Structures are given as structure tokens and as C-alpha cells.
C-alpha positions in Angstrom: -32.6 4.5 -12.7 -32.0 3.1 -16.6 -33.4 -0.5 -17.7 -32.1 -3.5 -16.0 -30.5 -1.6 -13.3 -32.4 -1.9 -9.8 -31.7 0.7 -6.8 -29.6 -0.4 -4.1 -28.7 1.6 -1.5 -27.9 5.6 -1.0 -25.6 7.3 1.5 -22.9 9.7 1.7 -19.9 8.0 0.2 -19.8 4.6 -1.7 -16.0 3.5 -1.1 -14.9 1.0 -3.5 -12.8 -2.0 -2.1 -12.5 -3.2 1.8 -8.7 -3.1 1.5 -6.3 -0.7 4.1 -7.6 2.1 1.5 -11.1 1.5 1.5 -11.8 0.6 5.0 -9.4 3.1 6.5 -11.3 5.6 5.1 -14.6 4.7 5.5 -13.8 3.6 9.3 -12.9 7.8 9.3 -15.8 8.6 7.4 -17.8 6.8 9.6 -16.9 7.7 12.6 -17.1 11.8 11.8 -21.1 10.6 11.2 -21.6 10.0 7.8 -23.4 7.7 5.8 -21.1 5.2 4.1 -21.3 2.0 1.8 -18.2 0.2 1.5 -18.1 -2.5 -1.6 -15.6 -5.6 -1.7 -16.1 -8.2 -4.1 -14.5 -10.7 -2.0 -15.4 -12.2 1.3 -13.4 -12.1 4.3 -11.0 -13.6 5.3 -8.9 -13.4 2.0 -5.6 -13.6 0.4 -3.5 -10.7 -0.6 -0.4 -10.7 -2.2 2.0 -8.6 -0.1 5.4 -9.0 2.3 3.0 -8.4 6.0 4.8 -6.1 7.2 4.4 -3.1 8.7 6.9 0.0 9.4 6.1 2.2 12.4 4.3 4.8 9.8 1.9 2.1 9.6 1.6 1.0 13.1 0.7 5.4 13.7 -2.0 4.7 11.1 -3.5 1.6 12.9 -3.5 4.1 15.7 -5.5 7.0 14.3 -8.1 4.0 13.8 -8.4 3.5 17.2 -6.6 0.0 16.8 -3.7 -0.9 18.7 -1.4 -4.5 18.5 -2.4 -4.8 22.1 -5.8 -5.5 21.4 -5.6 -9.1 20.7 -3.2 -11.5 19.8 -1.9 -12.5 16.1 0.8 -9.8 15.8 4.4 -9.9 15.5 6.0 -7.5 16.9 9.6 -5.9 15.0 12.3 -4.3 16.1 13.8 -3.0 13.3 15.3 -4.2 9.5 18.3 -6.3 9.2 19.8 -5.8 6.1 21.8 -8.4 4.3 24.1 -7.6 1.5 28.1 -8.3 0.3 28.0 -11.9 2.7 27.0 -9.7 5.7 24.1 -8.8 7.8 23.2 -5.6 10.1 20.3 -5.3 11.8 19.5 -1.7 12.6 16.7 -0.6 14.9 13.6 1.2 13.9 14.6 5.1 14.5 13.2 6.5 18.5 11.1 9.1 17.4 8.3 11.1 18.7 6.2 11.4 15.7 6.6 7.4 15.5 6.2 4.7 16.8 9.6 2.7 17.9 8.3 -1.0 16.5 7.0 -2.5 13.8 4.3 -5.1 13.2 3.5 -8.3 10.9 0.5 -10.1 10.4 -1.1 -11.9 7.3 -3.6 -9.7 5.1 -6.0 -12.4 5.0 -6.6 -11.2 9.0 -5.0 -7.5 8.6 -7.6 -6.4 5.9 -10.4 -8.4 7.6 -9.7 -6.2 10.7 -9.4 -2.8 9.0 -12.7 -3.7 7.2 -14.6 -5.1 10.8 -13.6 -1.8 12.0 -15.1 -0.1 9.7 -18.4 -1.8 9.6 -17.8 -1.2 14.1 -17.7 2.7 13.2 -21.3 2.2 11.3 -20.1 1.7 7.5 -21.7 -0.5 5.8 -19.9 -3.4 4.6 -21.4 -5.1 0.9 -19.3 -8.3 0.4 -19.0 -10.3 -2.7 -20.4 -7.1 -4.4 -18.6 -5.6 -7.4 -18.5 -2.3 -8.7 -18.8 -2.2 -12.5 -18.5 1.4 -13.2 -18.9 5.0 -11.8 -22.4 6.9 -12.7 -22.2 10.3 -13.5 -24.8 12.8 -14.2 -24.5 13.7 -17.7 -24.8 17.9 -17.2 -22.2 18.4 -14.7 -19.8 15.4 -15.0 -20.1 14.2 -11.3 -20.5 11.3 -9.4 -24.1 10.4 -8.8 -23.2 6.6 -7.6 -21.9 3.0 -8.8 -23.1 0.4 -10.6 -22.6 -2.6 -8.8 -23.4 -6.2 -9.2 -23.3 -9.5 -6.5 -20.8 -12.4 -7.3 -20.1 -15.0 -6.5 -16.1 -16.4 -5.3 -15.1 -16.7 -8.6 -16.6 -12.6 -9.7 -19.2 -14.4 -11.9 -22.5 -12.6 -11.4 -25.1 -13.7 -9.2 -27.3 -10.8 -9.5 -28.6 -7.9 -11.0 -27.0 -5.0 -11.3 -27.4 -2.2 -8.9 -26.6 1.4 -8.3 -25.3 2.6 -5.4 -25.9 6.5 -4.9 -24.0 9.1 -3.4 -22.2 12.7 -4.3 -18.7 11.0 -3.6 -17.3 7.8 -4.7 -13.9 7.0 -2.8 -11.4 4.3 -5.7 -9.8 1.9 -3.8 -9.9 -1.1 -6.1 -6.6 -1.2 -6.6 -3.7 -1.3 -8.7 -5.7 -2.0 -11.8 -9.2 0.5 -10.3 -11.7 -0.4 -13.1 -13.3 3.0 -11.4 -10.2 5.1 -12.6 -10.3 3.6 -15.9 -13.7 4.0 -16.4 -13.2 7.6 -15.9 -10.3 7.7 -18.3 -7.3 8.2 -15.8 -4.6 5.7 -16.5 -1.6 4.6 -15.2 1.2 6.9 -16.2 3.9 5.1 -18.2 6.6 7.7 -17.0 6.5 6.6 -13.4 7.8 3.2 -11.6 5.6 -0.2 -11.6 7.2 -2.9 -9.5 6.4 -6.1 -9.1 6.5 -8.7 -6.1 6.7 -12.6 -5.8 5.7 -14.1 -2.0 5.1 -17.9 -0.6 4.7 -19.2 2.4 7.0 -21.1 4.7 7.1 -23.0 8.0 10.5 -22.2 9.9 11.6 -22.6 13.4 12.7 -18.4 13.0 8.9 -17.4 13.0 9.5 -15.4 16.1 12.2 -13.4 14.2 12.2 -10.2 15.5 13.8 -8.0 12.5 12.6 -8.0 9.1 14.5 -9.1 6.6 15.8 -7.2 3.6 18.2 -9.3 1.2 20.2 -6.2 -1.0 21.2 -8.5 -3.4 19.0 -10.3 -6.2 21.3 -11.9 -8.8 19.8 -11.6 -12.5 21.5 -14.9 -13.5 24.1 -17.0 -11.6 25.3 -14.8 -8.2 27.8 -13.0 -7.9 28.4 -13.4 -11.8 25.5 -11.8 -13.4 23.5 -8.4 -12.9 22.0 -7.1 -10.0 18.6 -6.7 -10.4 16.7 -3.5 -8.6 15.1 -4.8 -5.5 15.3 -6.8 -2.6 14.4 -10.1 -0.8 12.8 -10.4 2.6 11.7 -12.5 5.4 9.3 -11.6 7.8 8.6 -13.9 10.7 4.8 -14.3 11.5 5.1 -15.6 15.1 2.9 -18.6 14.6 5.5 -20.6 13.1 6.0 -19.3 9.3 7.3 -16.7 7.1 6.2 -14.5 4.7 9.3 -15.2 2.1 9.7 -13.1 -0.9 11.4 -10.5 -3.5 10.3 -7.3 -5.6 11.9 -5.8 -8.5 11.0 -2.0 -9.1 11.2 -2.0 -13.0 8.2 -4.4 -14.0 9.0 -3.4 -17.8 12.2 -5.6 -17.7 11.3 -9.2 -18.6 11.7 -10.9 -15.2 11.1 -14.7 -14.3 10.4 -14.1 -10.4 9.7 -17.8 -9.3 13.1 -18.8 -10.6 15.2 -15.6 -9.2 13.2 -16.9 -6.2 14.3 -20.3 -5.9 18.0 -19.3 -6.9 17.9 -16.4 -3.9 16.5 -19.3 -1.1 19.2 -21.7 -2.0 21.5 -19.0 -0.6 19.5 -18.3 2.7 20.6 -20.3 6.2 19.2 -23.5 6.3 17.9 -23.1 9.9 15.5 -20.7 8.1 14.1 -23.7 6.6 13.0 -22.0 3.6 12.9 -25.3 1.1 10.3 -26.8 -1.4 9.5 -29.0 1.8 8.6 -26.6 3.8 6.5 -24.6 2.2 2.5 -23.5 2.1 0.6 -22.8 -0.6 2.0 -21.6 -4.1 4.2 -18.6 -5.4 2.0 -15.8 -5.8 2.9 -12.4 -7.7 1.2 -8.6 -8.0 2.4 -5.2 -9.6 3.9 -2.7 -7.4 2.3 0.6 -8.2 4.7 3.4 -7.1 4.7 6.8 -7.0 2.1 8.3 -7.6 1.8 6.3 -11.0 -1.8 7.2 -11.9 -3.1 10.4 -11.5 -4.9 12.6 -11.3 -5.8 11.7 -7.3 -9.5 13.8 -8.1 -11.5 13.4 -10.8 -15.5 14.0 -11.5 -16.0 13.7 -7.7 -13.9 10.2 -7.6 -10.7 10.1 -5.0 -8.5 7.6 -5.9 -6.6 6.0 -3.1 -3.7 3.9 -2.5 -2.9 1.6 -4.9 -5.9 3.0 -7.4 -4.1 6.2 -7.2 -0.1 4.6 -7.3 1.6 5.2 -3.8 3.1 2.5 -3.2 7.2 3.7 -1.6 9.5 3.5 -4.4 12.5 3.3 -1.8 10.9 0.0 -0.4 8.1 -1.1 -1.6 5.9 -0.5 1.3 2.0 0.1 0.1 -0.1 -0.6 3.7 0.8 3.0 5.0 0.1 5.1 2.1 -3.0 3.1 1.8 -4.1 3.9 5.4 -2.8 7.3 5.1 -4.5 8.2 2.0 -7.8 6.7 2.9 -7.5 8.7 6.6 -6.4 12.4 4.0 -9.6 11.0 1.7 -12.0 11.6 4.9 -10.8 14.6 6.2 -11.7 16.1 2.9 -14.5 14.6 2.0 -16.5 15.5 5.4 -15.8 18.9 4.8 -16.5 18.9 1.1 -20.1 16.9 1.7 -20.6 20.3 3.9 -19.4 22.6 1.4 -21.9 21.0 -0.8 -25.2 21.3 0.8 -24.4 24.8 1.8 -23.1 26.0 -2.2 -23.6 23.5 -4.3 -22.5 20.3 -6.3 -19.4 22.9 -8.0 -18.5 23.9 -4.5 -18.1 20.1 -3.3 -16.2 18.9 -6.5 -14.0 22.3 -5.8 -13.3 20.9 -2.3 -12.3 17.4 -3.2 -9.1 18.9 -5.0 -8.1 19.4 -1.5 -7.5 16.0 -1.4 -4.4 15.8 -3.9 -3.3 19.2 -2.6 -3.0 17.6 0.9 -1.6 14.0 -0.9 1.4 16.2 -2.7 2.0 18.5 0.2 2.9 15.3 2.4 4.2 12.8 -0.1 4.9 14.9 -3.0 8.6 15.1 -2.2 9.3 12.3 -0.9 8.0 9.8 -3.8 9.7 12.2 -6.1 13.1 11.5 -4.4 11.6 7.7 -4.6 11.6 8.0 -8.0 14.9 9.3 -8.7 16.1 6.5 -6.4 14.2 3.9 -8.8 15.9 5.1 -11.8 18.8 5.1 -10.4 19.1 1.5 -8.8 18.0 0.2 -12.4 21.6 0.4 -13.6 23.5 -3.0 -12.4 26.8 -1.0 -11.0 25.2 1.6 -9.3 23.2 -0.8 -7.1 26.4 -3.2 -6.6 28.5 0.3 -5.3 25.8 1.5 -3.0 25.6 -2.0 -1.2 29.5 -2.3 -0.8 30.0 1.2 0.1 26.8 1.5 2.1 26.6 -1.6 4.4 29.3 -1.4 6.3 28.8 2.0 7.7 26.0 1.8 10.3 25.8 5.6 10.4 25.1 5.5 6.4 22.8 2.8 7.6 21.3 4.2 10.1 20.4 7.5 7.3 19.3 4.7 4.9 16.8 3.2 6.7 15.1 6.6 7.5 15.3 7.5 4.0 14.0 4.0 3.1 10.8 4.0 5.4 10.5 7.3 5.5 10.8 7.4 8.8 12.0 11.0 10.1 11.3 13.6 12.4 10.2 16.3 10.4 10.9 18.9 13.1 14.4 18.9 15.3 15.8 15.2 15.2 19.6 14.0 14.7 21.3 14.5 11.6 19.7 11.9 9.6 16.2 13.5 10.5 17.2 16.5 9.1 19.4 15.3 6.2 15.8 13.4 4.5 13.3 16.2 5.7 15.3 18.6 3.7 15.2 16.3 1.2 12.0 15.4 0.4 11.4 19.6 0.5 13.8 20.6 -1.9 12.5 17.7 -4.2 10.0 18.7 -6.3 6.7 17.4 -6.1 5.8 16.8 -9.2 2.3 16.1 -10.7 
């Protein structure tokens, strides 16, 4: 141990970040009998800029964790998407599929993330809150991870104690879009892949129990209908507790956009009965980046795996990140269980080689779909393309049925209807990319 750095916990795996990706991985690993240390720089409950909405894909991931929305209060169920554009609105139910639940959920991230972290703890993971990971520690000879340097911090992120090293042969980086862990390894964000941005606020509203996740497909860069459309959408998700999460997301963060001004302008066009005005707003407008379409690679380096936002796993079609965070945690856990066994039997090199199965699994399951999403993001960056899509697509219910399956990645992998077959075929034909 270097001078001034103490000895921390020893474990099979150290997970950096107790958001959905990190808590999912920690819960699955602990359930498999591994010793897991889960580091979280904040303490729960804590806020997170997000739409708070879970599609049926994310609900399925909760079932993999043994969590059910029927277990407790606090969940708002959704029936599907309400698509609004061109002066019209269309309610499109979530598709009824054998592979996915038939409903979505809404719950604030302050509640949701704590539920996930406590689930990981109940499975046996050791959750260390107010613990900030400083950098991974690598073996000078092999170049492989041996642990993580970390320090205790207060609510403002200021150090309150000395650094220690938490030791483990595998580290999972689930520390968000900026991922200090990934950057320390030289794994930077890819400029050739999309980075979006979102802003949201909470409002008191009598329509809090609305069962549809509203998506407004027309965001204007200036005066409505007289200025170009922005490549993104606005959302209204009722929380079922007298409030709604209301926000907007724009795919291309490289273009300067005053999100707060766009949000105010859009809210002024929403129906008065939603009461989305300053008098009913709770708390400030907050914003965050959306790392999309695998915009940080490689996902395995030096015995470290990148999960969720740290690996750029937000869906380019709809800005959804929760499902892909939970999903990546489950995939990573499966791979790590095998890799640690390989390491015990055949050494460090075998363990590192086995960890390469993680990016292969990611690309096998999501690579083609994310390639489609990146193409979609490029297309709708052209206002005329987006305008034509809204004008021609919305009036056709069969088209919107297909669009919902494509946007939410909700196609039956085998069988299903024509829309399922189209989405599945497109995802299989698209190059997975690297």
C-alpha cells in the first residue's frame, strides 16, 4: 500500500456507483454468492435528473431482480404512450408480448435508486455510501485492475477522511456519463456517436394519475410552427402522487440550445388542466447529459467493465437509460461469475480474457439496434425529415404501432406480428459496430 493510502475492504468485485446499473450488477453478483462492495459517492435518498419512466423492458429487468411493483406502494402504472404532434394525440398501448410485461412504471429516481441499492444490500452486497471512487488501481506488471482508491466525502463531495484502497480482481464502473473510472483508464467518449441533453422539473397537477406516458413530438427552436423543429421530444409522466415529471430531451448536444427557454415555451402550449406553470412547479429545472448508442468504448479494459451511462448505453431512439443500465448490470454479473472462476482455475490472464465476453454479449443483444438508433439520430437532426415524419406518420395508427415497438425496443424476438418481424429484421441486418 502506498504511503498515505490505507487498506479498505477486500472483495471479489468492487462496483463503482449505486445507480441502476451498479445496483443491478451488485444484486445479481451477491445473489450468485460473490462478495461485493458497492461504492456510492452520495447517500440515499438522492435526486437524479431523469424522466422517471420505465418501459416494459425495464419492468422485465426488475423481475430478474425479484422486484415487483405489487410489493409496495409508490409505483404508477402506465398503459402505453400518448404521442402528441401536428395538433393531434394518439394513445398507443404497450404491445402485448410474451417476452415483456404489458405495462410500464413511473417512480421518482430518489425512491427508485434507493430501492435498487437496498435490494443489492439485502442480497449481500456491502453498500458504502458517501464514498467517492478516485481511480482504479492497476498491477504494474500485468496492467490488470487490483482494486479502487476511494475516500469518504460529505454531502458536497468534500473529503472527510484519508484515501483507502478497496481490493478486488474485478471492478465494474457504473459511475455515470462522466465516469472518472473510465477516463482514468483512457477510455474516452466517442465524438462520432450521439450525446443528448435533457432538462426536467416536477409540477403539481390534478392529472397525476394519467395512465399514459405523454410524448410531445414537436419541440420548436423558436416561435412554434415558424421555426425549425429540434431533434427530440417533450414528456409528461404522471407520478400518481399529485405530481408529474415534465421535461424534454434533445439528441444533439453539440448544438447550443437554451433548454430552459425551450421548456418554458413548450409548457405554455400544453393544456391548462395539466397546470404546468410556474405557480405549480416544485423545485428547479435540472439538466443532464444523455450518453447514447454505446458512445464510450471499449466496454472492457484492464479487468474493468463499463456499465450503463458509463458505457454510453442510452437508447438513441427515445432517451431511455434505466432499462439498459439494469440490463448491462445483469449481463456483467453473468460474465463476472464465469471470469472469476476462470481466474481461480487458470490465472489472471484467463480471467481478463473471460471478461471480454461482456462486450460481446452487449453487442449481440443491443449492437444492431443501437446502430439503427444512431442512424435515426442523424436523420431527425434534419428538421425537414422530422417534420415530415410527424406529419405523415401520426395519422396512421398501424405506422405508429410499428414506431412504438421500434422506439421502445419492444419487438417479439421470434414470431409475433408483422411489426415485430420488421423491427427484429432491421436490428439483425444492421451492423453491430464497435
